[in-house]
C-alpha positions, -999 to +999 in steps of 0.1 A: -658+469-138-625+476-158-613+508-171-628+502-205-661+496-192-661+526-169-652+548-199-681+534-220-706+540-193-696+577-189-700+580-227-734+560-228-746+583-199-735+614-220-756+599-252-786+595-230-782+631-216-780+643-251-812+625-261-834+638-236-855+670-241-837+703-231-864+709-205-851+680-183-815+692-186-805+704-151-790+740-151-772+737-119-766+714-089-744+686-079-758+661-103-746+683-131-727+665-160-692+667-156-687+682-191-713+708-184-696+726-156-684+758-170-655+776-156-655+814-156-621+833-166-615+864-149-587+875-172-559+866-146-531+841-153-522+816-124-490+799-119-490+762-122-499+742-091-463+725-082-452+692-068-416+700-073-416+739-078-404+750-113-400+712-126-430+690-118-463+700-117-498+686-106-514+659-126-502+626-141-465+626-149-449+598-167-415+591-158-393+566-179-358+554-179-338+523-192-334+494-171-307+498-144-305+535-149-317+539-113-351+549-114-362+541-078-330+554-062-339+587-081-376+590-076-378+580-041-356+608-026-373+633-051-406+619-036-393+631-003-385+667-017-423+668-023-428+659+013-407+688+024-379+667+039-349+680+019-343+699-016-328+733-011-339+751-043-365+726-050-381+725-016-419+733-021-435+759+003-459+735+015-450+698+022-475+673+012-481+635+021-465+608-002-479+575-009-451+556-024-461+522-041-430+501-047-425+468-064-391+463-044-400+471-007-364+459+006-348+483-019-369+512-006-359+506+029-321+506+020-327+540+002-344+554+031-320+541+056-291+556+036-310+590+033-320+590+069-287+579+086-258+583+063-266+615+041-258+651+052-294+663+042-310+664+076-338+639+069-357+634+101-367+598+106-399+607+124-409+632+098-404+604+072-428+581+092-452+608+093-453+620+057-441+588+036-466+560+033-452+530+016-472+504-001-462+472-017-471+469-052-499+444-063-509+441-101-546+451-104-570+462-131-566+500-136-601+510-128-597+490-094-563+507-086-580+541-094-606+535-065-582+540-040-577+574-049-607+583-028-590+567+003-558+585-003-575+620-005-595+614+025-566+602+046-537+624+034-550+657+022-536+686+041-555+719+047-534+750+045-560+779+052-585+770+027-562+753+004-561+715-002-525+702-003-532+669-019-511+638-016-485+625-042-489+590-054-461+573-071-466+542-089-433+525-089-434+506-116-465+510-138-462+473-149-461+463-113-493+480-104-514+483-136-525+451-152-529+456-189-535+428-214-515+447-243-496+477-231-492+487-268-529+490-274-537+526-277-574+521-264-565+500-235-537+525-226-562+555-230-589+539-208-560+533-181-549+570-183-587+580-180-594+558-149-560+572-132-569+608-138-608+604-129-601+579-100-575+600-083-595+631-090-567+656-093-543+640-071-507+641-085-495+611-097-460+597-108-463+570-132-427+553-133-419+530-164-390+521-188-382+536-220-390+519-256-353+524-266-321+517-251-305+544-229-298+576-248-282+609-238-299+643-231-297+655-267-317+624-278-346+631-254-368+642-283-365+608-297-374+590-265-407+575-254-419+556-227-425+518-232-461+511-245-488+527-264-484+563-275-515+573-256-498+567-223-476+598-231-502+615-250-528+616-219-504+624-193-498+661-181-459+657-181-434+635-193-397+630-180-369+608-189-339+597-167-307+592-187-272+583-184-246+604-200-211+592-194-206+590-156-236+615-151-274+610-148-299+634-157-338+637-151-346+657-183-383+672-190-401+658-222-435+672-224-449+699-203-478+721-201-462+749-184-428+769-186-401+751-163-374+769-144-352+740-154-350+717-182-332+690-166-319+680-129-285+665-125-287+632-103-256+628-077-253+592-066-244+584-032-236+552-013-231+540+023-225+505+037-231+489+071-231+453+086-264+438+093-277+405+101-298+385+077-328+363+084-305+337+096-285+358+118-255+359+094-236+392+096-231+406+059-225+439+042-253+460+032-251+485+006-273+515+003-275+537-027-295+567-032-294+598-058-302+635-051-316+655-080-306+692-081-305+718-109-273+714-129-244+736-123-240+744-158-263+748-187-267+722-214-249+744-238-222+750-214-218+714-208-216+706-244-190+731-250-170+718-221-175+683-234-164+694-269-132+711-254-125+680-233-127+659-265-105+683-286-080+680-259-081+644-257-081+642-298-049+666-296-031+644-270-037+613-290-024+630-323+009+641-304+013+606-293+006+590-326+032+614-342+059+609-318+053+571-319+055+570-359+086+590-359+103+568-330+095+536-348+107+548-383+140+559-369+144+525-351+138+507-383+164+527-398+142+547-424+133+579-405+103+599-415+104+637-427+073+661-424+057+647-454+065+611-444+047+617-412+016+633-428+012+602-451+016+579-421-009+596-399-044+592-412-057+625-401-066+660-414-031+670-429-034+706-416-039+693-383-008+669-383+012+698-399+003+721-368+008+694-346+044+688-359+053+724-356+042+725-320+061+695-309+094+710-327+088+743-308+083+722-277+116+702-284+098+668-283+108+664-320+142+674-334+149+679-374+180+666-385+193+683-417+212+663-444+241+679-463+230+687-498+259+663-512+249+633-490+211+635-499+196+605-518+169+629-529+161+665-530+130+661-509+151+643-484+167+674-469+157+666-433+142+639-412+125+639-377+137+622-344+117+619-313+131+629-278+126+607-247+117+626-215+155+627-204+165+639-239+139+667-237+149+677-204+185+679-214+178+698-248+154+725-228+183+728-202+208+738-227+224+705-235+227+685-269+213+654-283+232+621-282+254+614-314+230+585-321+202+607-327+218+630-350+236+602-372+221+600-408+210+565-416+224+548-445+188+549-462+192+587-462+228+590-475+243+585-510+268+556-511+304+565-504+324+564-537+359+546-534+388+567-546+398+561-585+428+536-590+456+552-610+487+535-630+512+520-607+543+542-603+573+530-624+602+517-600+629+541-597+660+532-617+692+524-598+722+543-611 
């Protein structure tokens, strides 16, 4: 029976029950219809049932990221947080077993080896073997996949007092485990999600997949969606997106049904290498890579402000260099620039250029050479700018002067010299 047939059977059962006389509808007992089990409300509020406290709740969570963004290197270590093996602020009060279904077993082994042997997290190998249960992915019908939920519940549920701590099930990735004829078909996707929720019967499930668009930044999360039909996200209890922003990566919350403590976690990447023999006995270097999720040191607003300030400084530095280069090249060409000439040359905000020129003059990186009034070719050409090298700048700041060549007024900025007027030849003196 596939997922769609399972849902249709449930609906047909509900229709048969609806058409029976009221006298035969049971009032209580284990055979009561699932949608006739009424829950009493006592007026109190309860906190969410957490998998990762303050960030990921119990239920089906859809996690999506672009190709190559590092979904497995992020989510496998985060699953170990749920197992109580590391985590600091994210560590749950009670650890739970984790069933991790992976499409790349060798990658999972490398990640775990890095965490156990090369991280400073104190991850104990024996506890990993006790609490983490790796399964190689097999692509199956969703309804058949969901049937294994009973096995996981029976084998890996922990009792803490009278509370069940249910195992976490991670499907990495959705397409490697769940066989869909058309992942964009909402009816088929909805049947898949219903099968997972009902088959796993309350077990927390992380469904890892890909985003529909190319990798975007944290500010674009509202426009992100997982690949496939919209019913996948619509029927999920929670959605998360792994995004890259510059050199940093973040696991950002999308849809939630609770108030989270953090809107996102920052992922810090780690690597280690060691020599190991391959299947033929040849020794080669093995690279182990993993990512550790933790609350970001600064809020998104603070990070945006810091990024804006960094960009402003980069723009200012670029403008300073552009002005100095323009002044230097113009002087070398024999046609130096004055302030207005620089403003016309640099295609930036004129006020910004003017302010930058003033700063460069006050810092002695530019020098203004004044042209005597009687030598000016134009009243607007009263002074031109010269750029100082590092050595010239140090000399000027130290109280020295500029080389005469820097102060010379080029011919293009001087009136041509007028030769003296020729008078009548003097008469020869007479001899007496």
